[in-house]
C-alpha positions, 0 to 999 in steps of 0.5 A: 499499500502507498505511503502518505511519504511516498507521495508527491509534496504540492508547492506552495505558491509565490504569493500565498497571502491574499492581499488582506493578508490571509492565507490563500486557500484552493478549493478542489474538484474531483470527478470518476466512477468505479464507485457509490457517493457511499462508497465514497464517503465511507473512504473520505471518512476512514481517511480524514476523519469526522463522518458523513451523512446522507442530505438527499439522495445520491448527495452526502456530507463529509464534515467534522475531520478539519479539512472543512467539509466534503460533498459527494454527488452522482451529476444528478441534474438529469437525474433528478428530473426522471425520479420526479418522473418516477423513472430515475431510481433505474437510471440513477445505477446505469448512469454512473459509467458514464455521469462522475461521482464528484468529490467537492472539497471547502476551500483547503489550505495548500498544504493540505492537499497532500493529506487529501491525496491519501483519500486519492490512494484509497479511492485507487484501492478501492477500485475508483476509475478516471478518465482512462476508463474510457474515452468519452468519461468526461472526467475532469479535475479542477482547482480553484485557487483563491486570487491575490485580490480581484485587481487587474495587475494581480489577474493580468500575468496569470492570465497571461502566462497560462494562455502561454504556458497552456500547450507545453503543459498538456504536453507535460502532463501527458494529456491524451491526444482525444483529451485535448480536443475535447471542446470541454476543456479546450486551449485558449484560441490563439486570438486571445494568447495574441491579445496578451502578449501584444505590446499593448495588451489590454490596460485595465480589467473593463477591457481585460474582460472585454476581450475574454468575453469577445474572443473565448465566452465560453466556461469551456476552457482550462482557465475559465475566467467567469467565475472571477470576471462574474465576481468583477462586473456581474452584469458585464459577463451576464450580458454576454454569457449565460450565466445559469452555471457561472458562480462568481467568486474570487478565484481563478477556475482550472479545469484540467481534463484528466482524472487518473484516479486509477492510476498508480502515482498519481496525486493532486500535488504533482497537478497542483505543482503544474499550476504554481509552475504558472503563477511564479512565470505570472510573478517573474515580470522579464521571463513573463515578457520574453514568454510574451515577445516569444509568442509573438515571433512564433506567429509571424512564423510561416508556420505556427503549430501548438506542438512546435510553440510548446517545445519554445516555452519548455526552452525559456523555462530551463534558462530560467531554472524551472524546469530540468533540461 
């Protein structure tokens, strides 16, 4: 059996506190199959402490273990409509083959990601299945790191860094090609990257929001900014997109296309550490500007493909000592 000490350690954020001086926290959302909601809740209690209760059919809450609360549920909005018609009970078990069980945490301290990984090992050993169980398994992992502040100066560099690193991050993560092209985790359109990396990028929060809404008005991107932008200027966002699934909150919403919970050695921490790289680049103004200039040069070539760009990013990161040669 794997031990906690065998697992990757979550790295601290380069800017660990909010502008108000509070430690930044991160919410985690994890999707997988192979276990029922009740089984998942019981495993969380065994590994993290506390107690579990079923608040409504198929929706469990685990709390009292020192890490806040965890919700465990099947994505049951379609099922609830069927249950109202008296047929949802039979369909719920069948739905588990393609509809993920979800774990949604309260905001955690970054160091607590390591404790959560104890539960990941136990879920794997109990039979949890991730993305590898099938190409149509739309199972992902989402991190919601709290922002330093909602000021333009604290948001724009992070969005730009992610836009420039996205192709590299997917390559080093080993994201399968079929996952890269799935629409629920579409990369930023190159027109948006062009604007963010331009010599005259959006210069205010309003300009940044308008640029994003014009070029990438969807939740289905690796870094979904709609939640944060809706907190900052909800009327502006609501005029451009359907707000039904947009929850205004002071976090980045980083959506990974894979949940590899069934792969030995896979951890939340190793995925989290890729986000720390994004924020590390964002905090290094000289490196970020070098990446922007390199992107502009890349786009001026006769052919500019994402794979070529990912290797160029790797070269620049090696020069900055942020990845191995």
